MMTF fields as JSON, N, C-alpha, C and O atoms, coordinates in Angstrom:
{
  "mmtfVersion": "1.0.0",
  "mmtfProducer": "UNKNOWN",
  "numBonds": 479,
  "numAtoms": 480,
  "numGroups": 120,
  "numChains": 1,
  "numModels": 1,
  "chainsPerModel": [1],
  "groupsPerChain": [120],
  "chainIdList": ["A"],
  "bondAtomList": [4, 2, 8, 6, 12, 10, 16, 14, 20, 18, 24, 22, 28, 26, 32, 30, 36, 34, 40, 38, 44, 42, 48, 46, 52, 50, 56, 54, 60, 58, 64, 62, 68, 66, 72, 70, 76, 74, 80, 78, 84, 82, 88, 86, 92, 90, 96, 94, 100, 98, 104, 102, 108, 106, 112, 110, 116, 114, 120, 118, 124, 122, 128, 126, 132, 130, 136, 134, 140, 138, 144, 142, 148, 146, 152, 150, 156, 154, 160, 158, 164, 162, 168, 166, 172, 170, 176, 174, 180, 178, 184, 182, 188, 186, 192, 190, 196, 194, 200, 198, 204, 202, 208, 206, 212, 210, 216, 214, 220, 218, 224, 222, 228, 226, 232, 230, 236, 234, 240, 238, 244, 242, 248, 246, 252, 250, 256, 254, 260, 258, 264, 262, 268, 266, 272, 270, 276, 274, 280, 278, 284, 282, 288, 286, 292, 290, 296, 294, 300, 298, 304, 302, 308, 306, 312, 310, 316, 314, 320, 318, 324, 322, 328, 326, 332, 330, 336, 334, 340, 338, 344, 342, 348, 346, 352, 350, 356, 354, 360, 358, 364, 362, 368, 366, 372, 370, 376, 374, 380, 378, 384, 382, 388, 386, 392, 390, 396, 394, 400, 398, 404, 402, 408, 406, 412, 410, 416, 414, 420, 418, 424, 422, 428, 426, 432, 430, 436, 434, 440, 438, 444, 442, 448, 446, 452, 450, 456, 454, 460, 458, 464, 462, 468, 466, 472, 470, 476, 474],
  "bondOrderList": [1, 1, 1, 1, 1, 1, 1, 1, 1, 1, 1, 1, 1, 1, 1, 1, 1, 1, 1, 1, 1, 1, 1, 1, 1, 1, 1, 1, 1, 1, 1, 1, 1, 1, 1, 1, 1, 1, 1, 1, 1, 1, 1, 1, 1, 1, 1, 1, 1, 1, 1, 1, 1, 1, 1, 1, 1, 1, 1, 1, 1, 1, 1, 1, 1, 1, 1, 1, 1, 1, 1, 1, 1, 1, 1, 1, 1, 1, 1, 1, 1, 1, 1, 1, 1, 1, 1, 1, 1, 1, 1, 1, 1, 1, 1, 1, 1, 1, 1, 1, 1, 1, 1, 1, 1, 1, 1, 1, 1, 1, 1, 1, 1, 1, 1, 1, 1, 1, 1],
  "groupList": [{"groupName": "MET", "atomNameList": ["N", "CA", "C", "O"], "elementList": ["N", "C", "C", "O"], "formalChargeList": [0, 0, 0, 0], "bondAtomList": [1, 0, 2, 1, 3, 2], "bondOrderList": [1, 1, 2], "singleLetterCode": "M", "chemCompType": "L-PEPTIDE LINKING"}, {"groupName": "ALA", "atomNameList": ["N", "CA", "C", "O"], "elementList": ["N", "C", "C", "O"], "formalChargeList": [0, 0, 0, 0], "bondAtomList": [1, 0, 2, 1, 3, 2], "bondOrderList": [1, 1, 2], "singleLetterCode": "A", "chemCompType": "L-PEPTIDE LINKING"}, {"groupName": "LYS", "atomNameList": ["N", "CA", "C", "O"], "elementList": ["N", "C", "C", "O"], "formalChargeList": [0, 0, 0, 0], "bondAtomList": [1, 0, 2, 1, 3, 2], "bondOrderList": [1, 1, 2], "singleLetterCode": "K", "chemCompType": "L-PEPTIDE LINKING"}, {"groupName": "GLN", "atomNameList": ["N", "CA", "C", "O"], "elementList": ["N", "C", "C", "O"], "formalChargeList": [0, 0, 0, 0], "bondAtomList": [1, 0, 2, 1, 3, 2], "bondOrderList": [1, 1, 2], "singleLetterCode": "Q", "chemCompType": "L-PEPTIDE LINKING"}, {"groupName": "GLU", "atomNameList": ["N", "CA", "C", "O"], "elementList": ["N", "C", "C", "O"], "formalChargeList": [0, 0, 0, 0], "bondAtomList": [1, 0, 2, 1, 3, 2], "bondOrderList": [1, 1, 2], "singleLetterCode": "E", "chemCompType": "L-PEPTIDE LINKING"}, {"groupName": "THR", "atomNameList": ["N", "CA", "C", "O"], "elementList": ["N", "C", "C", "O"], "formalChargeList": [0, 0, 0, 0], "bondAtomList": [1, 0, 2, 1, 3, 2], "bondOrderList": [1, 1, 2], "singleLetterCode": "T", "chemCompType": "L-PEPTIDE LINKING"}, {"groupName": "ILE", "atomNameList": ["N", "CA", "C", "O"], "elementList": ["N", "C", "C", "O"], "formalChargeList": [0, 0, 0, 0], "bondAtomList": [1, 0, 2, 1, 3, 2], "bondOrderList": [1, 1, 2], "singleLetterCode": "I", "chemCompType": "L-PEPTIDE LINKING"}, {"groupName": "VAL", "atomNameList": ["N", "CA", "C", "O"], "elementList": ["N", "C", "C", "O"], "formalChargeList": [0, 0, 0, 0], "bondAtomList": [1, 0, 2, 1, 3, 2], "bondOrderList": [1, 1, 2], "singleLetterCode": "V", "chemCompType": "L-PEPTIDE LINKING"}, {"groupName": "GLY", "atomNameList": ["N", "CA", "C", "O"], "elementList": ["N", "C", "C", "O"], "formalChargeList": [0, 0, 0, 0], "bondAtomList": [1, 0, 2, 1, 3, 2], "bondOrderList": [1, 1, 2], "singleLetterCode": "G", "chemCompType": "PEPTIDE LINKING"}, {"groupName": "ARG", "atomNameList": ["N", "CA", "C", "O"], "elementList": ["N", "C", "C", "O"], "formalChargeList": [0, 0, 0, 0], "bondAtomList": [1, 0, 2, 1, 3, 2], "bondOrderList": [1, 1, 2], "singleLetterCode": "R", "chemCompType": "L-PEPTIDE LINKING"}, {"groupName": "PRO", "atomNameList": ["N", "CA", "C", "O"], "elementList": ["N", "C", "C", "O"], "formalChargeList": [0, 0, 0, 0], "bondAtomList": [1, 0, 2, 1, 3, 2], "bondOrderList": [1, 1, 2], "singleLetterCode": "P", "chemCompType": "L-PEPTIDE LINKING"}, {"groupName": "ASN", "atomNameList": ["N", "CA", "C", "O"], "elementList": ["N", "C", "C", "O"], "formalChargeList": [0, 0, 0, 0], "bondAtomList": [1, 0, 2, 1, 3, 2], "bondOrderList": [1, 1, 2], "singleLetterCode": "N", "chemCompType": "L-PEPTIDE LINKING"}, {"groupName": "LEU", "atomNameList": ["N", "CA", "C", "O"], "elementList": ["N", "C", "C", "O"], "formalChargeList": [0, 0, 0, 0], "bondAtomList": [1, 0, 2, 1, 3, 2], "bondOrderList": [1, 1, 2], "singleLetterCode": "L", "chemCompType": "L-PEPTIDE LINKING"}, {"groupName": "HIS", "atomNameList": ["N", "CA", "C", "O"], "elementList": ["N", "C", "C", "O"], "formalChargeList": [0, 0, 0, 0], "bondAtomList": [1, 0, 2, 1, 3, 2], "bondOrderList": [1, 1, 2], "singleLetterCode": "H", "chemCompType": "L-PEPTIDE LINKING"}, {"groupName": "TYR", "atomNameList": ["N", "CA", "C", "O"], "elementList": ["N", "C", "C", "O"], "formalChargeList": [0, 0, 0, 0], "bondAtomList": [1, 0, 2, 1, 3, 2], "bondOrderList": [1, 1, 2], "singleLetterCode": "Y", "chemCompType": "L-PEPTIDE LINKING"}, {"groupName": "PHE", "atomNameList": ["N", "CA", "C", "O"], "elementList": ["N", "C", "C", "O"], "formalChargeList": [0, 0, 0, 0], "bondAtomList": [1, 0, 2, 1, 3, 2], "bondOrderList": [1, 1, 2], "singleLetterCode": "F", "chemCompType": "L-PEPTIDE LINKING"}, {"groupName": "SER", "atomNameList": ["N", "CA", "C", "O"], "elementList": ["N", "C", "C", "O"], "formalChargeList": [0, 0, 0, 0], "bondAtomList": [1, 0, 2, 1, 3, 2], "bondOrderList": [1, 1, 2], "singleLetterCode": "S", "chemCompType": "L-PEPTIDE LINKING"}, {"groupName": "ASP", "atomNameList": ["N", "CA", "C", "O"], "elementList": ["N", "C", "C", "O"], "formalChargeList": [0, 0, 0, 0], "bondAtomList": [1, 0, 2, 1, 3, 2], "bondOrderList": [1, 1, 2], "singleLetterCode": "D", "chemCompType": "L-PEPTIDE LINKING"}, {"groupName": "TRP", "atomNameList": ["N", "CA", "C", "O"], "elementList": ["N", "C", "C", "O"], "formalChargeList": [0, 0, 0, 0], "bondAtomList": [1, 0, 2, 1, 3, 2], "bondOrderList": [1, 1, 2], "singleLetterCode": "W", "chemCompType": "L-PEPTIDE LINKING"}, {"groupName": "CYS", "atomNameList": ["N", "CA", "C", "O"], "elementList": ["N", "C", "C", "O"], "formalChargeList": [0, 0, 0, 0], "bondAtomList": [1, 0, 2, 1, 3, 2], "bondOrderList": [1, 1, 2], "singleLetterCode": "C", "chemCompType": "L-PEPTIDE LINKING"}],
  "groupTypeList": [0, 1, 2, 3, 4, 5, 6, 7, 8, 8, 6, 9, 10, 5, 11, 2, 12, 13, 7, 8, 11, 14, 12, 8, 1, 12, 2, 3, 15, 7, 4, 6, 16, 2, 13, 5, 17, 2, 5, 16, 15, 15, 15, 6, 7, 17, 12, 13, 1, 12, 5, 5, 10, 15, 4, 10, 2, 4, 12, 9, 3, 11, 6, 12, 17, 1, 5, 1, 5, 14, 12, 1, 1, 8, 15, 17, 13, 2, 11, 16, 5, 12, 15, 6, 3, 16, 13, 7, 3, 4, 13, 16, 4, 12, 1, 18, 6, 15, 16, 19, 6, 5, 10, 12, 8, 4, 12, 3, 9, 0, 5, 3, 14, 2, 9, 16, 10, 13, 11, 5],
  "groupIdList": [1, 2, 3, 4, 5, 6, 7, 8, 9, 10, 11, 12, 13, 14, 15, 16, 17, 18, 19, 20, 21, 22, 23, 24, 25, 26, 27, 28, 29, 30, 31, 32, 33, 34, 35, 36, 37, 38, 39, 40, 41, 42, 43, 44, 45, 46, 47, 48, 49, 50, 51, 52, 53, 54, 55, 56, 57, 58, 59, 60, 61, 62, 63, 64, 65, 66, 67, 68, 69, 70, 71, 72, 73, 74, 75, 76, 77, 78, 79, 80, 81, 82, 83, 84, 85, 86, 87, 88, 89, 90, 91, 92, 93, 94, 95, 96, 97, 98, 99, 100, 101, 102, 103, 104, 105, 106, 107, 108, 109, 110, 111, 112, 113, 114, 115, 116, 117, 118, 119, 120],
  "secStructList": [7, 7, 7, 7, 7, 3, 3, 3, 3, 3, 3, 7, 7, 1, 1, 7, 7, 7, 2, 2, 2, 0, 0, 0, 0, 0, 2, 2, 2, 2, 2, 2, 2, 6, 7, 6, 6, 1, 3, 3, 3, 3, 3, 3, 7, 6, 6, 4, 4, 4, 4, 1, 7, 7, 7, 2, 2, 2, 2, 2, 2, 2, 2, 2, 2, 2, 2, 2, 2, 2, 2, 2, 6, 6, 7, 7, 6, 6, 6, 1, 3, 3, 3, 3, 4, 4, 4, 7, 2, 2, 2, 2, 2, 2, 2, 2, 2, 2, 2, 2, 2, 1, 7, 2, 2, 2, 2, 2, 6, 7, 6, 6, 1, 7, 7, 7, 4, 4, 4, 7],
  "xCoordList": [-32.731, -33.334, -32.239, -31.522, -32.119, -31.098, -31.514, -32.681, -30.52, -30.774, -30.834, -30.009, -31.824, -31.894, -30.993, -31.007, -30.221, -29.304, -30.086, -31.012, -29.702, -30.302, -29.216, -28.137, -29.506, -28.542, -29.136, -30.302, -28.309, -28.734, -27.676, -26.48, -28.108, -27.166, -27.844, -29.068, -27.035, -27.618, -26.623, -25.415, -27.167, -26.363, -26.806, -27.999, -25.816, -26.113, -26.43, -25.689, -27.506, -27.874, -27.241, -27.94, -25.925, -25.257, -25.065, -24.969, -25.01, -24.894, -25.669, -26.324, -25.589, -26.173, -25.381, -24.16, -26.066, -25.363, -24.551, -24.946, -23.404, -22.497, -22.038, -22.455, -21.195, -20.745, -20.043, -20.131, -19.353, -18.71, -19.723, -19.497, -20.86, -21.93, -22.488, -22.763, -22.646, -23.191, -22.262, -22.691, -20.987, -20.039, -19.726, -19.523, -19.685, -19.304, -20.415, -20.144, -21.659, -22.746, -24.011, -24.504, -24.528, -25.847, -25.958, -26.969, -24.933, -24.949, -25.153, -25.938, -24.429, -24.569, -25.939, -26.536, -26.435, -27.754, -28.833, -29.719, -28.754, -29.731, -29.657, -30.684, -28.443, -28.245, -28.852, -29.569, -28.555, -29.055, -30.571, -31.228, -31.135, -32.583, -33.377, -34.565, -32.737, -33.422, -33.44, -34.101, -32.711, -32.655, -33.856, -34.092, -34.606, -35.755, -35.357, -36.159, -34.118, -33.675, -32.998, -32.51, -32.963, -32.338, -33.35, -34.201, -33.244, -34.023, -33.101, -31.993, -33.556, -32.683, -33.436, -34.592, -32.728, -33.245, -32.21, -31.048, -32.629, -31.743, -32.425, -33.644, -31.603, -32.233, -31.432, -30.23, -32.127, -31.522, -31.179, -32.071, -29.899, -29.409, -29.408, -28.353, -30.607, -30.716, -30.37, -29.908, -30.573, -30.195, -28.676, -28.169, -27.951, -26.492, -26.0, -24.926, -26.781, -26.405, -26.421, -25.827, -27.084, -27.161, -25.824, -25.667, -24.863, -23.548, -22.64, -21.536, -23.095, -22.363, -23.125, -24.353, -22.445, -23.175, -24.098, -23.716, -25.31, -26.289, -27.273, -27.446, -27.904, -29.021, -30.282, -30.391, -31.232, -32.427, -33.146, -33.526, -33.333, -34.037, -33.261, -33.842, -31.932, -31.071, -31.104, -31.175, -31.052, -31.088, -32.398, -32.403, -33.512, -34.815, -34.817, -35.309, -34.264, -34.22, -33.282, -33.591, -32.146, -31.208, -31.84, -31.566, -32.68, -33.378, -34.295, -34.306, -35.063, -35.962, -35.158, -35.512, -34.078, -33.249, -32.607, -32.552, -32.123, -31.489, -32.51, -32.205, -33.718, -34.775, -35.094, -35.213, -35.23, -35.507, -34.359, -34.591, -33.123, -31.957, -31.944, -31.637, -32.277, -32.389, -33.34, -33.011, -34.514, -35.528, -35.112, -35.335, -34.509, -34.074, -32.949, -32.805, -32.153, -31.038, -31.526, -30.744, -32.815, -33.371, -33.651, -33.872, -33.65, -33.931, -35.286, -36.277, -35.325, -36.565, -37.261, -36.927, -38.226, -38.932, -39.916, -40.489, -40.12, -41.008, -40.283, -40.91, -38.973, -38.18, -37.433, -37.074, -37.194, -36.398, -37.145, -38.045, -36.757, -37.37, -36.463, -35.261, -37.043, -36.346, -37.062, -38.277, -36.313, -36.959, -36.038, -34.837, -36.625, -35.88, -35.698, -36.668, -34.454, -34.105, -34.954, -35.445, -35.14, -35.866, -37.349, -38.034, -37.856, -39.26, -39.509, -40.655, -38.431, -38.545, -38.085, -36.885, -39.029, -38.68, -37.828, -37.143, -37.85, -37.036, -35.538, -34.759, -35.128, -33.706, -33.275, -32.244, -34.05, -33.721, -33.833, -33.009, -34.845, -35.026, -33.845, -33.343, -33.402, -32.271, -30.98, -30.156, -30.805, -29.621, -29.595, -28.534, -30.749, -30.825, -30.431, -29.662, -30.949, -30.627, -29.128, -28.492, -28.561, -27.121, -26.291, -25.284, -26.706, -25.923, -25.972, -25.062, -27.022, -27.143, -26.316, -25.905, -26.071, -25.4, -23.982, -23.296, -23.529, -22.197, -21.247, -21.398, -20.273, -19.322, -18.409, -18.042, -18.047, -17.182, -15.847, -15.325, -15.284, -14.022, -14.115, -13.168, -15.24, -15.462, -15.477, -14.883, -16.147, -16.192, -14.803, -14.452, -14.016, -12.698, -11.732, -10.708, -12.028, -11.19, -11.576, -10.904, -12.652, -13.117, -12.515, -12.499, -12.019, -11.456, -12.553, -12.272, -13.797, -14.889, -15.333, -15.932, -15.042, -15.452, -14.492, -13.296, -15.014, -14.155, -14.063, -15.067, -12.852, -12.629, -12.622, -12.02, -13.283, -13.251, -13.212, -13.377, -12.998, -12.962, -14.278, -14.317, -15.362, -16.678, -16.924, -17.816, -16.158, -16.41, -15.169, -14.958, -14.365, -13.194, -13.534, -12.679],
  "yCoordList": [-25.056, -23.982, -23.27, -23.909, -21.971, -21.19, -20.936, -20.685, -21.01, -20.715, -19.213, -18.476, -18.759, -17.339, -17.045, -17.767, -15.987, -15.59, -14.964, -14.182, -15.317, -14.722, -13.983, -14.523, -12.757, -11.915, -11.476, -11.09, -11.543, -11.128, -10.187, -10.458, -9.084, -8.152, -7.332, -7.209, -6.773, -5.97, -5.007, -5.104, -4.07, -3.067, -3.024, -2.973, -3.045, -2.94, -1.484, -0.582, -1.248, 0.131, 0.579, 1.045, 0.438, 0.773, 2.277, 2.752, 3.02, 4.486, 5.03, 4.281, 6.315, 6.919, 6.414, 6.278, 6.135, 5.71, 6.894, 8.051, 6.578, 7.61, 7.269, 6.261, 8.094, 7.914, 6.571, 5.981, 6.083, 4.771, 3.653, 2.728, 3.737, 2.758, 2.828, 1.809, 4.067, 4.249, 3.66, 2.87, 4.048, 3.573, 2.089, 1.393, 1.603, 0.215, -0.791, -1.945, -0.376, -1.352, -0.786, -1.326, 0.292, 0.769, 1.084, 0.771, 1.696, 2.035, 0.767, 0.761, -0.313, -1.577, -2.211, -2.79, -2.103, -2.659, -1.992, -2.663, -0.67, 0.082, -0.347, -0.557, -0.475, -0.906, -2.298, -2.515, -3.222, -4.594, -4.631, -5.425, -3.774, -3.783, -3.458, -3.77, -2.844, -2.452, -3.551, -3.408, -4.656, -5.763, -6.675, -7.173, -6.894, -7.785, -9.237, -10.143, -9.466, -10.831, -11.494, -12.619, -10.807, -11.354, -11.32, -10.433, -12.291, -12.255, -11.657, -12.148, -10.598, -9.969, -9.604, -9.18, -9.787, -9.488, -8.624, -9.013, -7.459, -6.567, -6.229, -6.073, -6.121, -5.924, -5.064, -4.856, -4.575, -3.839, -4.905, -5.55, -5.084, -6.203, -5.805, -5.699, -5.587, -5.07, -6.095, -5.703, -7.376, -8.373, -8.435, -8.622, -8.282, -8.254, -6.99, -6.993, -5.935, -4.694, -4.855, -4.043, -5.875, -6.099, -6.536, -6.548, -6.894, -7.312, -6.122, -6.297, -4.925, -3.692, -2.897, -2.839, -2.286, -1.486, -0.471, 0.17, -0.336, 0.554, 1.091, 0.534, 2.181, 2.737, 2.318, 2.589, 1.67, 1.171, 2.225, 1.956, 3.412, 4.467, 4.854, 5.06, 4.949, 5.295, 4.206, 4.511, 2.943, 1.838, 1.844, 1.663, 2.053, 2.114, 3.213, 3.016, 4.379, 5.487, 5.163, 5.481, 4.535, 4.165, 3.175, 3.229, 2.278, 1.322, 2.07, 1.797, 3.012, 3.811, 4.651, 4.743, 5.261, 6.095, 5.269, 5.71, 4.08, 3.224, 2.811, 2.791, 2.484, 2.107, 3.276, 3.102, 4.463, 5.657, 5.939, 6.37, 5.696, 5.944, 5.009, 5.438, 3.72, 2.787, 3.369, 3.424, 3.801, 4.295, 5.614, 5.822, 6.505, 7.802, 7.635, 8.45, 6.578, 6.337, 5.749, 5.599, 5.415, 4.9, 3.419, 2.851, 2.765, 1.332, 1.042, 1.707, 0.048, -0.318, -1.453, -2.624, -1.095, -2.092, -2.934, -3.888, -2.605, -3.417, -4.644, -5.673, -4.544, -5.657, -6.426, -7.584, -5.805, -6.412, -6.323, -5.501, -7.176, -7.179, -6.447, -6.707, -5.538, -4.822, -5.136, -4.96, -5.605, -5.962, -5.709, -5.493, -5.74, -5.591, -6.985, -7.717, -7.345, -8.703, -9.211, -10.338, -8.417, -8.877, -9.099, -9.704, -8.628, -8.832, -10.185, -10.551, -10.928, -12.26, -13.259, -13.471, -13.866, -14.712, -15.914, -16.467, -16.324, -17.46, -17.197, -18.139, -15.93, -15.609, -16.067, -16.722, -15.73, -16.116, -17.623, -18.23, -18.22, -19.671, -20.417, -21.377, -19.981, -20.629, -20.414, -21.323, -19.214, -18.954, -19.894, -20.392, -20.138, -21.056, -22.47, -23.14, -22.912, -24.255, -24.368, -25.338, -23.37, -23.396, -23.388, -24.09, -22.6, -22.529, -23.851, -24.164, -24.612, -25.914, -27.005, -27.961, -26.873, -27.956, -27.627, -28.489, -26.376, -25.982, -25.941, -25.083, -26.846, -26.842, -25.618, -25.149, -25.106, -23.932, -24.172, -23.265, -25.375, -25.686, -25.5, -25.032, -25.862, -25.694, -24.203, -23.791, -23.409, -21.966, -21.346, -20.503, -21.756, -21.164, -21.483, -20.814, -22.471, -22.787, -21.97, -22.039, -21.2, -20.391, -18.994, -18.367, -18.506, -17.155, -16.097, -14.987, -16.431, -15.466, -15.254, -14.227, -16.224, -16.136, -15.211, -15.492, -14.114, -13.121, -13.401, -13.412, -13.624, -13.843, -12.52, -11.547, -12.492, -11.336, -11.856, -13.057, -10.988, -11.466, -12.119, -12.902, -11.797, -12.342, -13.75, -14.433, -14.208, -15.545, -16.445, -17.273, -16.288, -17.167, -18.355, -19.207],
  "zCoordList": [-123.917, -123.178, -122.362, -121.592, -122.533, -121.828, -120.385, -120.083, -119.507, -118.097, -117.905, -118.443, -117.13, -116.825, -115.626, -114.629, -115.742, -114.685, -113.521, -113.736, -112.288, -111.091, -110.331, -110.085, -109.966, -109.278, -107.945, -107.867, -106.89, -105.555, -104.995, -105.107, -104.395, -103.793, -102.718, -102.688, -101.837, -100.773, -100.163, -100.377, -99.393, -98.706, -97.245, -96.944, -96.341, -94.907, -94.557, -94.949, -93.835, -93.48, -92.159, -91.259, -92.047, -90.791, -90.612, -89.48, -91.689, -91.664, -92.85, -93.575, -93.038, -94.237, -95.435, -95.359, -96.541, -97.748, -98.275, -98.132, -98.89, -99.368, -100.777, -101.347, -101.325, -102.704, -102.896, -103.973, -101.878, -101.959, -102.144, -102.924, -101.416, -101.601, -103.016, -103.649, -103.496, -104.838, -105.893, -106.734, -105.846, -106.859, -106.702, -107.696, -105.476, -105.227, -105.455, -105.786, -105.284, -105.397, -106.039, -107.029, -105.48, -105.887, -107.378, -108.007, -107.935, -109.369, -110.211, -111.16, -109.848, -110.579, -110.32, -111.227, -109.088, -108.77, -109.615, -110.145, -109.738, -110.529, -111.993, -112.638, -112.507, -113.897, -114.133, -115.11, -113.237, -113.356, -113.236, -113.909, -112.381, -112.154, -113.41, -113.493, -114.373, -115.604, -116.665, -117.694, -116.421, -117.368, -117.177, -116.076, -118.23, -118.141, -118.383, -118.161, -118.839, -119.127, -117.924, -118.035, -116.778, -115.57, -114.428, -114.359, -113.544, -112.314, -111.26, -111.049, -110.598, -109.616, -108.344, -108.366, -107.244, -105.917, -105.211, -105.088, -104.75, -104.018, -102.704, -102.632, -101.664, -100.373, -99.422, -99.591, -98.428, -97.331, -96.289, -95.739, -96.025, -95.223, -93.742, -93.118, -93.195, -91.837, -90.756, -89.684, -90.996, -89.996, -89.855, -88.749, -90.95, -90.889, -90.161, -89.559, -90.22, -89.541, -88.025, -87.315, -87.524, -86.08, -85.491, -84.271, -86.332, -85.845, -85.545, -85.029, -85.863, -85.62, -84.559, -84.621, -83.593, -82.598, -83.28, -84.259, -82.751, -83.378, -82.348, -81.263, -82.725, -81.974, -82.728, -83.924, -82.066, -82.774, -83.612, -84.751, -83.062, -83.801, -85.058, -86.123, -84.915, -86.046, -87.123, -88.314, -86.706, -87.671, -88.451, -89.669, -87.744, -88.439, -89.489, -90.6, -89.138, -90.092, -91.255, -92.403, -90.97, -92.035, -93.021, -94.22, -92.515, -93.391, -94.349, -95.549, -93.816, -94.663, -95.66, -96.836, -95.176, -96.057, -97.171, -98.319, -96.838, -97.856, -98.913, -100.106, -98.472, -99.418, -100.345, -101.558, -99.77, -100.574, -101.543, -102.673, -101.105, -101.958, -103.16, -104.272, -102.948, -104.071, -105.119, -106.304, -104.676, -105.605, -106.245, -107.438, -105.463, -105.998, -107.015, -107.927, -106.858, -107.791, -109.111, -110.05, -109.187, -110.442, -110.455, -111.525, -109.293, -109.222, -109.857, -109.554, -110.737, -111.436, -110.695, -110.875, -109.865, -109.055, -109.87, -109.342, -111.126, -111.977, -112.517, -112.77, -112.694, -113.223, -112.15, -112.359, -111.007, -109.944, -108.618, -108.445, -107.702, -106.385, -105.404, -105.341, -104.647, -103.595, -102.288, -102.189, -101.274, -100.013, -98.834, -98.994, -97.654, -96.404, -95.828, -95.632, -95.558, -95.145, -93.987, -94.044, -92.942, -91.756, -92.023, -91.198, -93.148, -93.486, -94.141, -94.404, -94.405, -94.997, -93.939, -93.762, -93.242, -92.096, -92.47, -91.61, -93.705, -94.137, -93.99, -93.842, -94.029, -93.816, -92.432, -92.285, -91.432, -90.053, -89.861, -89.177, -90.46, -90.339, -90.954, -90.369, -92.125, -92.785, -91.993, -91.888, -91.436, -90.611, -89.409, -89.036, -88.806, -87.662, -88.093, -87.404, -89.211, -89.709, -89.974, -89.562, -90.667, -90.954, -89.674, -89.585, -88.685, -87.445, -86.679, -85.911, -86.891, -86.22, -86.893, -86.236, -88.183, -88.903, -89.357, -89.907, -89.131, -89.581, -88.392, -87.522, -88.331, -87.218, -87.259, -88.337, -86.095, -85.997, -86.697, -87.345, -86.58, -87.252, -88.755, -89.388, -89.32, -90.764, -91.116, -92.112, -90.307, -90.545, -90.466, -91.291, -89.483, -89.286, -90.422, -90.558, -91.223, -92.386, -93.617, -94.646, -93.513, -94.642, -94.579, -93.52, -95.72, -95.744, -95.577, -95.127, -95.934, -95.834, -94.392, -94.071, -93.518, -92.114, -91.392, -91.303, -90.879, -90.225, -88.741, -88.03, -88.29, -86.863, -86.133, -86.587, -85.021, -84.147, -82.719, -82.502, -81.743, -80.355, -79.948, -78.999, -80.666, -80.313, -80.833, -80.331, -81.827, -82.372, -82.31, -83.196, -81.286, -81.136, -80.266, -80.022]
}
């Protein structure tokens, strides 16, 4: 029995989406969304956007605009799932669990962990 591939991707709604977002991610997300042989989940990564200074009203509008942009670009919502990160409470619950069990020293040894003045 062949394993079905699962793909997950997202875009932070920190500003208006631009051609770089389209070429770097959205174009591929739209292409993947049309495949019926893959399970795919794409989302608006609004909780991650909270790490960047923002105006609440602007962020709310950017979330709506990003969602509309996915659909306008041809995203196939019949084959793929499109959701807003903060609407799935398990994201926050899992982040809490990870933050409780992951030592800071372990994070600092990871190249993916970005050091900033706020997490030293």
